[in-house]
C-alpha positions, 0 to 999 in steps of 0.5 A, a space after each residue: 342485180 347489184 354488184 354485191 349480188 354478182 360477186 356473191 353469185 360468182 363466188 357461189 359458182 366458183 365454189 360449185 365448180 371447184 366441188 365439181 372438179 374435185 368430184 371429177 378428179 376423184 372419179 378419174 382416180 378411181 376409174 384409173 385404179 380400176 383400169 390398172 387392176 383390170 389390165 394387170 389381171 388381163 396380163 396375168 391371164 394371157 401369160 397363164 394361157 400362153 404358158 398352158 398352150 405353149 407347153 403341149 405345143 412344144 411336144 407336138 412341134 418336137 414330134 412333128 420335127 422328128 417325123 419330118 426328119 424320119 421321112 426325109 431320111 427315108 427319102 434319102 435312103 431310097 434315093 428320092 432326095 428331099 
């Protein structure tokens, strides 16, 4: 193989490597955008589910506390202590 052929092959491989790197960078950028979208949707979903669960649970917790206070009050009225 002559020197000129090696130089031509080297340039060809450099060009292939640059094209391959450009394709990989494009793929990474596309995948990153997809993952950012998925992450945003996940955050929105969790926020919505958290709110949907918290709203009825607040009422349940309030009612539970009220019942506990009533039971504790009855114990004190009867002299049983808490």
